[in-house]
DRENVEXFI-608275 format. One record per atom (N, C-alpha, C): residue number from 1; residue in one letter; x, y, z. Coordinates in Angstrom, 1 decimal, always signed. Atoms other than C-alpha are relative to their C-alpha. Layout:
N
NUM/A/X/Y/Z
...
***
This chain:
173
1/M/-0.6/+1.2/+0.7
1/M/+5.5/+7.9/+19.1
1/M/+0.4/+0.4/-1.3
2/S/-0.5/-0.3/+1.4
2/S/+7.6/+8.1/+15.9
2/S/-0.7/-0.9/-0.9
3/L/+0.6/+0.9/+1.1
3/L/+6.4/+6.7/+12.7
3/L/+0.8/-1.3/-0.1
4/H/-0.9/+1.1/+0.0
4/H/+9.4/+4.3/+12.9
4/H/-0.6/-0.9/+1.2
5/D/+0.5/+0.8/-1.2
5/D/+8.1/+3.1/+16.4
5/D/-1.4/-0.6/-0.4
6/D/+1.3/+0.5/+0.3
6/D/+4.6/+2.8/+15.0
6/D/+0.1/-1.2/-1.0
7/A/-0.2/+1.0/+1.0
7/A/+5.8/+0.7/+12.1
7/A/+0.4/-1.4/+0.7
8/V/-0.5/+1.2/-0.8
8/V/+7.6/-1.7/+14.5
8/V/-1.1/-0.6/+0.6
9/L/+1.1/+0.7/-0.6
9/L/+4.5/-2.2/+16.5
9/L/-1.0/-0.6/-0.9
10/V/+0.9/+0.6/+1.0
10/V/+2.4/-2.7/+13.5
10/V/+0.4/-1.3/-0.5
11/L/-0.7/+1.2/+0.4
11/L/+4.8/-5.3/+12.2
11/L/+0.0/-1.1/+1.1
12/K/+0.0/+1.0/-1.0
12/K/+5.1/-7.0/+15.5
12/K/-1.4/-0.6/+0.2
13/G/+1.4/+0.5/-0.1
13/G/+1.3/-7.3/+15.7
13/G/-0.6/-0.7/-1.3
14/Y/+0.5/+0.7/+1.2
14/Y/+1.0/-8.6/+12.1
14/Y/+0.3/-1.5/+0.1
15/E/+0.0/+1.4/-0.3
15/E/+0.3/-12.3/+12.2
15/E/+0.2/-1.0/-1.1
16/D/-0.2/+0.8/+1.2
16/D/+1.2/-13.5/+8.8
16/D/+1.3/+0.2/-0.6
17/Q/-1.3/-0.2/+0.7
17/Q/+4.2/-13.9/+6.5
17/Q/+1.1/+0.1/+0.9
18/D/-1.0/-0.1/-1.3
18/D/+6.5/-14.6/+9.5
18/D/+1.4/+0.4/-0.5
19/E/-1.4/-0.2/+0.5
19/E/+9.8/-14.7/+7.5
19/E/+0.1/+1.4/-0.5
20/L/+0.0/-1.3/+0.6
20/L/+9.0/-11.6/+5.5
20/L/-0.2/+1.1/+1.1
21/R/+0.2/-0.9/-1.1
21/R/+7.7/-9.7/+8.6
21/R/+1.3/+0.2/+0.8
22/Q/-1.3/-0.1/-0.7
22/Q/+11.0/-10.5/+10.4
22/Q/+1.0/+0.8/-0.8
23/T/-1.0/-0.8/+0.9
23/T/+13.0/-9.1/+7.4
23/T/-0.3/+1.5/+0.1
24/Y/+0.3/-1.4/-0.2
24/Y/+11.1/-5.8/+7.8
24/Y/+0.5/+0.4/+1.3
25/L/-0.4/-0.5/-1.3
25/L/+11.7/-5.7/+11.5
25/L/+1.5/+0.1/+0.1
26/D/-1.5/-0.1/-0.1
26/D/+15.4/-6.5/+11.1
26/D/+0.5/+1.2/-0.8
27/H/-0.5/-1.3/+0.7
27/H/+15.7/-3.7/+8.5
27/H/-0.3/+1.2/+0.8
28/L/+0.2/-1.2/-0.8
28/L/+14.1/-1.2/+10.8
28/L/+0.9/+0.0/+1.3
29/A/-0.9/+0.0/-1.1
29/A/+16.3/-2.4/+13.7
29/A/+1.4/+0.5/-0.4
30/A/-1.3/-0.3/+0.4
30/A/+19.3/-1.9/+11.6
30/A/+0.1/+1.4/-0.6
31/H/+0.1/-1.4/+0.7
31/H/+18.2/+1.4/+9.9
31/H/-0.9/+0.9/+0.7
32/P/+1.0/-1.1/-0.7
32/P/+16.8/+4.3/+12.1
32/P/-0.7/+0.8/-1.0
33/D/+0.5/-0.8/+1.1
33/D/+16.2/+6.0/+8.8
33/D/-0.8/-0.8/-1.0
34/G/+0.6/+0.9/+0.9
34/G/+14.4/+3.0/+7.3
34/G/-1.4/+0.3/-0.5
35/M/+1.3/-0.3/+0.5
35/M/+11.1/+4.7/+6.9
35/M/+0.1/+1.0/-1.2
36/W/-0.1/-1.0/+0.9
36/W/+12.4/+7.3/+4.6
36/W/+0.7/-0.3/-1.4
37/K/-0.5/+0.3/+1.3
37/K/+13.2/+7.4/+0.9
37/K/+1.5/+0.2/-0.1
38/A/-1.3/-0.1/-0.1
38/A/+16.7/+8.6/+1.7
38/A/+0.8/-1.2/+0.4
39/C/-0.7/+1.3/-0.5
39/C/+17.7/+5.2/+3.3
39/C/+0.5/-0.7/-1.2
40/P/-0.4/+0.7/+1.2
40/P/+19.9/+3.7/+0.7
40/P/-0.1/-1.6/+0.1
41/A/+0.3/+1.4/-0.2
41/A/+19.3/+0.1/+2.0
41/A/-1.4/-0.3/-0.3
42/G/+1.4/+0.3/+0.2
42/G/+15.6/+0.6/+1.3
42/G/-0.9/+0.7/+1.0
43/H/+0.8/-0.8/-0.9
43/H/+12.6/+2.1/+3.0
43/H/-1.4/-0.7/+0.0
44/V/+1.4/+0.5/-0.1
44/V/+9.1/+1.2/+4.2
44/V/-0.9/+0.9/-0.7
45/T/+1.1/-0.6/+0.8
45/T/+6.2/+2.2/+2.0
45/T/-1.4/-0.4/+0.5
46/A/+1.4/+0.4/-0.4
46/A/+2.5/+2.2/+2.6
46/A/-1.0/+0.2/-1.1
47/S/+0.9/-0.1/+1.1
47/S/-0.2/+1.4/+0.2
47/S/-1.3/-0.6/+0.3
48/A/+1.2/+0.5/-0.3
48/A/-3.8/+0.6/+0.1
48/A/-0.8/-0.4/-1.4
49/L/+0.8/+0.4/+1.1
49/L/-6.0/-1.3/-2.4
49/L/-1.5/+0.5/+0.3
50/V/+1.4/-0.6/-0.2
50/V/-9.2/+0.8/-2.9
50/V/-1.1/-1.0/-0.5
51/V/+1.0/+1.1/+0.3
51/V/-12.2/-1.6/-2.9
51/V/-1.3/+0.5/+0.1
52/D/+1.4/-0.3/-0.1
52/D/-15.8/-1.2/-3.6
52/D/-0.8/-1.3/+0.0
53/P/+0.6/+1.3/-0.1
53/P/-17.3/-4.5/-2.2
53/P/-1.4/-0.1/-0.5
54/E/+1.4/+0.1/+0.4
54/E/-20.9/-3.6/-3.1
54/E/+0.0/-0.2/-1.6
55/H/-0.1/+0.3/+1.4
55/H/-19.9/-3.7/-6.8
55/H/+1.0/-1.1/-0.4
56/G/-1.1/+1.0/+0.2
56/G/-17.1/-6.3/-6.5
56/G/+1.1/+0.5/-0.9
57/R/-1.0/-0.5/+0.8
57/R/-14.5/-4.1/-7.9
57/R/+1.1/+0.7/+0.8
58/V/-1.1/-0.8/-0.6
58/V/-11.1/-2.3/-7.2
58/V/+0.4/+1.0/-0.9
59/L/-0.6/-1.1/+0.8
59/L/-9.6/+0.9/-8.3
59/L/+1.5/-0.1/-0.1
60/L/-1.4/+0.1/+0.3
60/L/-6.2/+0.6/-9.8
60/L/+0.5/+1.2/-0.7
61/T/-0.7/-1.1/+0.7
61/T/-3.7/+3.2/-11.0
61/T/+1.0/-0.5/-0.9
62/L/-1.0/+0.3/+1.0
62/L/-1.7/+3.0/-14.1
62/L/+1.2/+0.9/+0.5
63/H/-1.1/-0.8/-0.6
63/H/+1.5/+4.2/-12.4
63/H/+0.9/+0.6/-1.1
64/R/-0.7/-0.9/+1.0
64/R/+3.2/+7.0/-14.4
64/R/+1.4/-0.5/-0.3
65/K/-1.4/+0.4/+0.2
65/K/+6.9/+5.7/-13.9
65/K/+0.0/-1.5/-0.4
66/L/-0.2/+1.4/+0.2
66/L/+6.4/+2.0/-13.8
66/L/-1.0/-0.6/-1.2
67/R/+0.9/+0.3/+1.1
67/R/+3.5/+1.8/-16.4
67/R/-0.6/-1.4/+0.2
68/M/+0.5/+1.2/-0.4
68/M/+1.9/-1.0/-14.5
68/M/-1.4/+0.4/+0.9
69/W/+1.1/-0.2/-0.9
69/W/-1.6/-1.3/-12.8
69/W/+0.3/-0.4/+1.3
70/L/-0.3/+0.3/-1.4
70/L/-1.1/-1.1/-9.1
70/L/-1.0/+0.6/+0.9
71/Q/+0.8/-0.6/-1.1
71/Q/-2.8/-0.3/-5.8
71/Q/+0.6/+1.4/+0.3
72/M/-0.5/-1.4/-0.3
72/M/-2.5/+3.3/-4.5
72/M/+1.1/-0.1/+1.1
73/G/-1.0/+0.1/-1.0
73/G/+0.6/+4.0/-2.4
73/G/+1.3/+0.6/-0.3
74/G/-1.4/-0.6/+0.3
74/G/+4.1/+5.3/-1.9
74/G/+0.7/+0.3/+1.3
75/H/-1.0/-0.3/-1.0
75/H/+6.5/+6.9/+0.4
75/H/-0.7/+0.6/+1.2
76/C/+0.6/-0.7/-1.2
76/C/+5.8/+7.9/+4.0
76/C/+0.7/+1.4/+0.1
77/E/-0.4/-1.3/+0.0
77/E/+6.1/+11.5/+4.8
77/E/+0.1/+0.4/+1.5
78/P/-0.1/-0.3/-1.3
78/P/+7.2/+13.3/+8.0
78/P/-1.2/+0.3/+0.8
79/G/+1.2/-0.3/-0.6
79/G/+3.7/+14.4/+8.7
79/G/-0.9/-1.3/+0.3
80/D/+0.7/+1.2/-0.3
80/D/+2.4/+10.8/+8.8
80/D/+0.2/-0.5/+1.4
81/A/-0.1/+0.5/-1.4
81/A/+1.7/+9.8/+12.4
81/A/+0.1/-1.6/+0.1
82/T/+0.1/+1.4/+0.0
82/T/+1.1/+6.1/+11.5
82/T/+0.2/-0.6/-1.3
83/L/+0.0/+0.6/+1.4
83/L/+1.6/+3.7/+8.7
83/L/-1.3/+0.0/-0.5
84/A/+1.3/+0.0/+0.5
84/A/-2.1/+3.4/+8.5
84/A/-0.4/+1.3/-0.5
85/A/+0.3/-1.3/+0.6
85/A/-2.4/+7.2/+8.1
85/A/+0.7/+0.3/-1.3
86/A/-0.8/-0.1/+1.3
86/A/+0.3/+7.1/+5.4
86/A/-0.7/-0.7/-1.2
87/A/+0.8/+0.8/+1.0
87/A/-1.6/+4.4/+3.5
87/A/-1.2/+0.7/-0.4
88/L/+1.2/-0.7/+0.3
88/L/-4.8/+6.3/+3.8
88/L/+0.2/+1.3/-0.7
89/R/-0.4/-1.3/+0.6
89/R/-3.2/+9.6/+2.8
89/R/+0.3/-0.2/-1.5
90/E/-0.4/+0.4/+1.4
90/E/-1.7/+7.9/-0.3
90/E/-1.2/-0.4/-0.9
91/A/+1.2/+0.6/+0.7
91/A/-4.9/+6.2/-1.2
91/A/-0.9/+1.2/-0.5
92/T/+0.8/-1.2/+0.3
92/T/-6.8/+9.5/-1.0
92/T/+0.6/+0.9/-1.0
93/E/-0.8/-0.9/+1.0
93/E/-4.2/+11.6/-2.9
93/E/+0.0/-0.5/-1.3
94/E/-0.2/+0.6/+1.5
94/E/-3.8/+9.1/-5.8
94/E/-1.4/-0.3/-0.5
95/S/+1.1/+0.3/+0.5
95/S/-7.4/+8.3/-6.1
95/S/-1.0/+1.2/-0.1
96/G/+0.9/-1.3/+0.1
96/G/-9.0/+11.7/-5.5
96/G/-1.3/-0.2/+0.7
97/I/+1.4/+0.4/-0.6
97/I/-11.8/+10.0/-3.4
97/I/+0.1/+0.5/+1.4
98/P/+0.1/-0.3/-1.5
98/P/-12.6/+11.7/-0.1
98/P/-0.7/-1.1/+0.7
99/G/+0.8/+0.8/-0.8
99/G/-14.0/+9.6/+2.7
99/G/+0.3/-1.5/-0.1
100/L/-0.4/+1.3/-0.1
100/L/-12.1/+6.4/+2.2
100/L/+0.3/-0.4/+1.4
101/T/-0.3/+0.6/-1.3
101/T/-11.7/+4.2/+5.3
101/T/+0.7/-1.3/-0.1
102/L/-0.7/+1.2/+0.0
102/L/-9.3/+1.5/+6.0
102/L/-0.7/-1.2/+0.4
103/L/+0.6/+1.2/-0.4
103/L/-10.5/-2.1/+6.3
103/L/+0.6/-0.3/+1.4
104/P/-0.7/+0.2/-1.4
104/P/-10.1/-2.9/+10.0
104/P/+0.8/-1.2/+0.1
105/G/-0.9/+1.2/-0.2
105/G/-7.5/-5.3/+11.2
105/G/+1.3/+0.2/-0.4
106/G/-1.4/-0.3/+0.4
106/G/-4.4/-3.6/+10.1
106/G/+0.4/-0.4/-1.4
107/P/-0.5/+0.3/+1.4
107/P/-2.2/-4.5/+7.1
107/P/-0.7/-1.3/-0.5
108/V/+0.5/+1.3/+0.6
108/V/-3.6/-7.1/+4.7
108/V/+1.2/-0.9/-0.4
109/R/-1.2/+0.7/+0.4
109/R/-0.2/-8.1/+3.3
109/R/+1.3/+0.8/+0.1
110/L/-1.3/-0.7/+0.1
110/L/+3.5/-7.3/+3.1
110/L/+0.5/-0.5/-1.4
111/D/-0.7/+0.3/+1.2
111/D/+5.4/-7.1/-0.2
111/D/+1.3/+0.8/-0.1
112/R/-1.3/-0.6/+0.2
112/R/+9.1/-6.5/-0.6
112/R/+0.5/-0.2/-1.4
113/H/-0.4/+0.1/+1.5
113/H/+10.3/-5.6/-4.1
113/H/+1.2/+0.8/-0.2
114/P/-1.2/-0.8/+0.4
114/P/+13.5/-4.2/-5.6
114/P/-0.4/+1.2/-0.8
115/I/+0.3/-1.3/+0.8
115/I/+13.6/-0.7/-6.9
115/I/+1.4/+0.4/-0.5
116/P/-1.2/-0.4/+0.6
116/P/+16.3/+1.1/-9.0
116/P/+0.9/+0.7/+1.0
117/A/-1.0/-0.7/-0.9
117/A/+19.4/+2.6/-7.2
117/A/-0.5/+1.5/-0.1
118/P/-0.9/+0.4/-1.0
118/P/+20.2/+4.6/-5.2
118/P/-0.6/-0.8/+1.1
119/C/+0.5/+1.0/-1.1
119/C/+17.8/+2.7/-2.9
119/C/-0.1/-1.3/-0.6
120/H/-0.1/+1.4/+0.6
120/H/+17.5/-1.0/-3.3
120/H/-1.4/-0.7/+0.2
121/W/+1.3/+0.8/-0.3
121/W/+14.1/-2.1/-1.7
121/W/-1.1/+1.0/+0.5
122/H/+1.2/-0.5/-0.5
122/H/+10.6/-1.0/-1.0
122/H/-0.5/-1.1/+0.9
123/F/+0.6/+0.9/-1.0
123/F/+9.3/-2.8/+2.1
123/F/-1.5/+0.5/+0.2
124/D/+1.3/-0.5/+0.1
124/D/+5.6/-2.2/+1.3
124/D/-0.9/-0.6/+1.0
125/V/+1.1/+0.5/-1.0
125/V/+2.9/-2.5/+4.1
125/V/-1.3/+0.4/-0.7
126/Q/+1.1/-0.3/+0.8
126/Q/-0.3/-3.0/+2.2
126/Q/-1.3/-0.2/+0.8
127/Y/+1.3/-0.1/-0.6
127/Y/-3.7/-2.1/+3.5
127/Y/-1.1/-0.2/-1.0
128/A/+1.1/-0.1/+0.9
128/A/-7.2/-2.1/+2.0
128/A/-0.9/+1.2/+0.4
129/A/+0.7/-1.1/-0.4
129/A/-9.4/+1.0/+1.9
129/A/-1.4/-0.2/-0.8
130/L/+1.4/+0.2/+0.7
130/L/-13.2/+0.9/+1.3
130/L/-0.4/+1.4/-0.5
131/A/+0.5/-1.2/+0.7
131/A/-14.6/+3.4/-1.1
131/A/-1.4/+0.3/+0.5
132/P/+1.4/-0.2/-0.3
132/P/-17.8/+5.2/+0.0
132/P/-0.9/-0.1/-1.2
133/R/+0.9/+0.1/+1.0
133/R/-20.9/+4.8/-1.9
133/R/+0.0/+1.2/-0.9
134/G/+0.0/-1.1/+1.1
134/G/-20.9/+6.8/-5.2
134/G/+1.3/+0.6/-0.2
135/A/-1.3/-0.7/+0.1
135/A/-17.2/+7.4/-5.1
135/A/+0.4/+0.3/-1.4
136/A/-0.5/-0.3/+1.3
136/A/-15.8/+9.2/-8.0
136/A/+1.4/+0.5/+0.1
137/H/-1.5/-0.3/-0.2
137/H/-12.1/+9.2/-8.6
137/H/+0.4/+1.1/-0.9
138/V/-0.7/-1.0/+0.8
138/V/-9.7/+11.9/-10.0
138/V/+1.4/-0.5/-0.2
139/I/-1.3/+0.4/+0.4
139/I/-6.4/+11.1/-11.8
139/I/+0.9/+1.0/+0.6
140/S/-1.1/-0.9/-0.5
140/S/-3.4/+12.5/-10.0
140/S/+1.2/+0.1/-0.9
141/D/-1.3/-0.2/+0.9
141/D/-0.1/+13.6/-11.4
141/D/+0.9/-1.3/+0.0
142/E/-0.8/+1.2/+0.0
142/E/+1.4/+10.2/-10.4
142/E/-0.6/-1.2/-0.8
143/S/+0.7/+0.9/+0.8
143/S/-1.0/+8.4/-12.6
143/S/-0.1/+0.3/-1.5
144/L/+0.4/-0.2/+1.5
144/L/-1.5/+7.9/-16.4
144/L/-1.4/-0.3/+0.0
145/D/+1.3/+0.4/+0.1
145/D/-4.9/+6.4/-15.7
145/D/-0.5/-0.5/+1.4
146/L/+0.7/+0.6/-1.1
146/L/-7.3/+5.3/-12.9
146/L/-1.2/-0.7/-0.7
147/R/+1.2/+0.7/+0.6
147/R/-9.8/+2.6/-13.6
147/R/-0.5/-1.1/+1.0
148/W/+0.6/+1.1/-0.9
148/W/-12.2/+0.3/-11.7
148/W/+0.0/-1.2/-0.8
149/F/+0.0/+1.4/+0.6
149/F/-11.7/-3.4/-12.4
149/F/-0.7/-0.9/+0.9
150/T/+0.8/+1.1/-0.8
150/T/-14.0/-6.3/-11.3
150/T/+1.1/-0.9/+0.6
151/Y/-1.0/+1.0/-0.5
151/Y/-12.2/-8.8/-9.1
151/Y/+0.5/-0.9/-1.0
152/D/-0.5/+1.0/+0.9
152/D/-12.1/-11.3/-11.9
152/D/+1.0/+0.6/-1.2
153/E/-0.7/-0.7/+1.1
153/E/-10.4/-8.7/-14.3
153/E/+1.4/+0.3/+0.6
154/V/-1.2/-0.5/-0.5
154/V/-7.5/-7.9/-11.9
154/V/+1.2/-1.0/-0.4
155/P/-1.2/+0.8/+0.4
155/P/-5.3/-11.0/-12.7
155/P/+0.5/+0.2/-1.5
156/E/-0.3/-0.1/+1.3
156/E/-5.5/-10.1/-16.3
156/E/+0.8/+1.4/-0.3
157/V/-0.7/-1.3/+0.1
157/V/-4.0/-6.5/-15.8
157/V/+1.1/+0.2/+1.0
158/A/-1.0/-0.3/-1.1
158/A/-2.0/-6.6/-12.6
158/A/+1.0/-1.1/+0.3
159/D/-0.9/+1.1/-0.3
159/D/+1.0/-8.4/-11.3
159/D/-0.4/-0.8/+1.3
160/D/+0.3/+1.0/-1.1
160/D/+1.0/-11.2/-8.7
160/D/-0.2/+0.7/+1.4
161/S/+0.1/-0.6/-1.4
161/S/+1.6/-8.8/-5.7
161/S/-1.5/+0.7/+0.1
162/V/+1.4/-0.7/+0.0
162/V/-1.8/-6.9/-6.6
162/V/-1.0/-1.1/+0.1
163/V/+1.0/+1.2/-0.1
163/V/-3.6/-10.3/-7.1
163/V/+0.0/-0.6/+1.4
164/R/+0.0/+0.6/-1.4
164/R/-2.4/-11.6/-3.6
164/R/-0.7/+1.0/+0.9
165/L/+0.6/-1.0/-0.9
165/L/-3.4/-8.2/-2.0
165/L/-1.5/-0.1/-0.2
166/L/+1.4/+0.1/+0.2
166/L/-6.8/-8.6/-3.6
166/L/-0.5/-1.2/+0.7
167/E/+0.4/+1.2/-0.7
167/E/-7.1/-12.2/-2.3
167/E/-0.1/+0.1/+1.3
168/G/+0.0/-0.1/-1.4
168/G/-6.1/-11.2/+1.1
168/G/-1.2/+1.0/+0.5
169/T/+1.1/-1.0/-0.3
169/T/-8.6/-8.3/+1.1
169/T/-1.4/-0.7/+0.0
170/R/+1.3/+0.7/+0.1
170/R/-11.5/-10.5/-0.1
170/R/-0.2/-0.9/+1.1
171/A/+0.1/+0.9/-1.1
171/A/-10.7/-13.0/+2.5
171/A/-0.5/+0.7/+1.3
172/R/+0.2/-0.7/-1.3
172/R/-11.0/-10.3/+5.2
172/R/-1.4/+0.7/-0.1
173/L/+1.4/-0.6/+0.2
173/L/-14.3/-8.8/+3.7
173/L/-1.0/-1.0/+0.5
***
């Protein structure tokens, strides 16, 4: 099964945000290359909010280009077998934490946002990843900083998409 096919199955099984979910499915139906950064109409991305429920906190990255506190995530790569695998790979690479596991139940949210040309949209499929006990993070080249924030601190530092992702994650925990 291709990554494109996996994304379609994941989105068909996602039972929330009906209108946005259909927008993602329509994009993939119209663009066989819709998983890849080279697709000029936009592309699917995979991200994961790294959560430490035992201590009521999340790990956010200060994104190097955007200079915003965000969840880990980014572009799918040809070696990614599934969207979930892409999200887990991105979270592991950007956090430096081995042993992350995705929260069961598939994606937590979808978030479509504009990006600068030549592409126009990121169709982000957002998961949550559980940090193992005693997790120590390592800053990657894509980050200016990595920092743990308590659940209550997130609205003070992050945008609404991260806040909604945290709310969805906490509801699932």
